[in-house]
C-alpha positions as CSV (number, residue, x, y, z in Angstrom):
1,M,0.0,0.0,0.0
2,R,2.9,2.3,0.7
3,L,4.1,2.2,-2.9
4,R,0.7,2.8,-4.4
5,L,0.1,6.0,-2.4
6,P,3.0,8.0,-3.9
7,K,2.1,6.8,-7.4
8,L,-1.5,7.7,-6.8
9,L,-0.6,11.2,-5.6
10,G,1.7,11.7,-8.5
11,A,-0.9,10.7,-11.0
12,L,-3.5,12.9,-9.2
13,S,-1.1,15.9,-9.4
14,L,-0.6,15.3,-13.2
15,L,-4.3,15.3,-13.7
16,L,-4.8,18.5,-11.8
17,L,-2.0,20.2,-13.8
18,A,-3.6,19.0,-17.1
19,A,-7.0,20.4,-16.0
20,C,-5.4,23.8,-15.6
21,G,-4.2,23.7,-19.3
22,D,-3.6,26.6,-21.7
23,D,-7.0,27.7,-23.0
24,P,-6.3,30.9,-25.0
25,S,-10.0,31.6,-25.5
26,D,-10.3,33.5,-22.3
27,Y,-7.0,35.6,-22.6
28,R,-7.7,39.2,-23.7
29,G,-4.1,40.4,-23.9
30,P,-2.6,43.5,-22.2
31,A,-5.0,46.3,-21.4
32,P,-4.7,49.2,-23.9
33,A,-2.7,52.2,-22.8
34,T,-4.6,55.3,-21.8
35,G,-3.5,58.9,-22.0
36,P,-2.1,61.2,-24.7
37,V,-0.2,59.7,-27.5
38,V,3.5,60.7,-27.5
39,T,5.5,60.6,-30.7
40,A,9.3,61.0,-30.7
41,P,10.3,63.7,-33.3
42,A,12.1,62.5,-36.3
43,E,15.9,62.8,-36.3
44,P,16.9,65.9,-38.1
45,P,18.9,65.4,-41.4
46,L,22.6,65.0,-41.2
47,S,23.4,68.4,-42.5
48,T,21.0,70.1,-40.0
49,N,22.6,68.2,-37.1
50,I,26.1,69.5,-37.7
51,M,25.3,72.8,-39.4
52,N,23.2,74.2,-36.5
53,A,26.0,74.1,-34.0
54,L,29.1,73.9,-36.1
55,T,32.2,75.4,-34.5
56,P,34.6,75.3,-37.5
57,S,38.4,75.0,-37.3
58,W,40.2,74.8,-40.7
59,S,43.7,73.6,-41.1
60,T,46.2,72.8,-43.9
61,R,49.1,70.5,-44.0
62,G,51.3,69.3,-46.8
63,D,54.3,67.3,-47.9
64,A,56.3,67.1,-51.2
65,D,53.6,65.2,-52.9
66,S,50.2,66.4,-51.5
67,V,48.4,69.2,-49.7
68,T,45.4,68.9,-47.4
69,L,42.7,71.3,-46.3
70,A,40.6,70.0,-43.4
71,L,37.6,71.2,-41.5
72,V,37.0,69.9,-37.9
73,H,34.0,70.7,-35.7
74,V,35.8,71.7,-32.5
75,G,32.5,72.3,-30.6
76,A,32.1,68.6,-30.1
77,T,33.8,66.4,-27.6
78,P,36.0,64.9,-29.0
79,P,36.4,67.2,-32.0
80,T,34.6,65.8,-35.1
81,P,36.2,65.7,-38.6
82,V,33.7,67.1,-41.1
83,L,35.6,67.4,-44.4
84,T,39.0,66.7,-45.7
85,L,40.2,67.8,-49.2
86,T,43.5,66.4,-50.3
87,C,45.2,67.2,-53.6
88,A,48.1,64.9,-54.6
89,R,50.7,65.0,-57.3
90,G,49.1,64.2,-60.6
91,A,46.2,66.5,-59.7
92,V,44.2,63.9,-57.9
93,L,41.6,65.4,-55.6
94,T,40.4,63.2,-52.7
95,V,37.3,64.4,-50.7
96,E,36.4,62.6,-47.5
97,S,33.5,63.1,-45.1
98,P,33.2,60.8,-42.1
99,L,29.8,62.2,-41.4
100,F,28.2,60.5,-44.5
101,T,26.9,57.0,-44.2
102,P,27.8,54.7,-47.2
103,E,24.8,53.7,-49.3
104,A,24.8,50.7,-51.6
105,G,24.2,51.8,-55.2
106,Q,25.6,55.4,-54.7
107,D,28.7,55.8,-56.7
108,Q,29.1,59.7,-56.8
109,L,30.2,62.1,-54.1
110,Q,29.2,65.6,-55.3
111,I,31.3,68.6,-54.2
112,G,30.4,72.2,-55.0
113,A,31.6,75.7,-54.4
114,G,29.8,78.7,-55.8
115,D,28.2,77.7,-59.1
116,I,30.5,74.8,-59.8
117,R,29.5,71.2,-58.9
118,V,31.5,68.1,-59.8
119,G,30.9,64.4,-59.2
120,L,33.7,62.3,-57.9
121,P,33.6,58.5,-58.1
122,V,33.2,57.0,-54.6
123,V,36.3,54.9,-53.7
124,T,35.1,53.6,-50.3
125,S,33.2,50.4,-49.7
126,P,29.7,50.4,-48.1
127,E,31.2,48.8,-45.0
128,A,33.7,51.6,-44.4
129,G,33.0,54.6,-42.2
130,G,32.3,57.8,-44.0
131,V,32.5,58.4,-47.7
132,T,35.5,59.2,-49.9
133,G,35.4,60.3,-53.5
134,E,38.4,60.7,-55.8
135,G,39.0,62.2,-59.2
136,P,40.7,65.0,-61.1
137,A,41.2,68.4,-59.5
138,F,39.1,70.7,-61.6
139,R,40.4,74.2,-62.2
140,D,37.0,75.9,-62.0
141,L,36.3,74.2,-58.6
142,L,39.7,75.3,-57.3
143,G,39.0,78.9,-58.5
144,E,35.7,79.0,-56.5
145,I,37.4,77.7,-53.4
146,T,40.2,80.4,-53.8
147,V,37.7,83.3,-53.8
148,G,36.1,82.0,-50.6
149,R,32.9,80.3,-52.0
150,R,31.3,78.0,-49.5
151,I,31.8,74.3,-50.1
152,S,28.9,71.9,-50.1
153,L,28.8,68.1,-50.4
154,S,26.1,65.7,-51.3
155,Y,25.9,61.9,-51.5
156,G,22.6,60.3,-52.3
157,A,20.0,61.9,-50.1
158,Q,22.7,63.1,-47.6
159,A,23.9,66.7,-47.8
160,L,26.5,68.8,-45.9
161,G,26.9,72.5,-46.2
162,P,27.2,75.1,-47.4
163,L,30.2,75.1,-45.0
164,P,31.9,78.2,-43.7
165,P,34.8,79.2,-46.0
166,A,38.3,78.5,-44.9
167,P,40.5,81.6,-44.2
168,N,42.2,83.0,-47.3
169,P,45.8,82.1,-46.4
170,M,44.8,78.4,-46.1
171,T,42.7,78.3,-49.2
172,S,45.4,80.0,-51.2
173,R,48.1,77.5,-49.9
174,F,45.8,74.6,-50.8
175,V,44.8,75.8,-54.2
176,N,48.2,77.1,-55.3
177,R,49.8,73.7,-54.4
178,C,47.0,71.9,-56.1
179,R,47.3,74.0,-59.3
180,S,51.1,73.4,-59.3
181,Y,50.3,69.7,-59.6
182,L,48.1,70.5,-62.7
183,E,51.0,72.3,-64.4
184,P,53.7,70.4,-66.0
185,R,57.1,71.3,-64.5
186,A,59.9,72.5,-66.7
187,Y,63.1,70.6,-65.9
């Protein structure tokens, strides 16, 4: 009799658990929320984010084979690179913006200054951070940068600028070196 009682209690427990079962017909789900509907505002476009609070700091650097003009947003912690223009021997212009997000199918980075806009083939992969375009240095674009026209970039639906112009001594250094790469040297 002692062996039958534990087995009987075990079987009775299983029957009670089975009777409790999962009958979804009486479940009504969570109660609906009450009160005002709150919607998060949409994230402002990339250009609005940086352009509203941009604290620009331009710089130039160069070596025997290239010259660079760079814009950094120093109002951010840490300072955020915004734009880098590099002109290398052979008159190759490289334009980089780490603020852009690579998009599959986009193959042109547009740079403009004043009334001049040129498209540079994108040389970064969609997995890379930022976007880099590279192509020939155009005399007309360099001329617009020299006279202080504001630079703008666009890539797909993303836009940046017009950016504050770099100080004249920096733009002159950059453009003059870049133009020297366009001109054949007499030896």
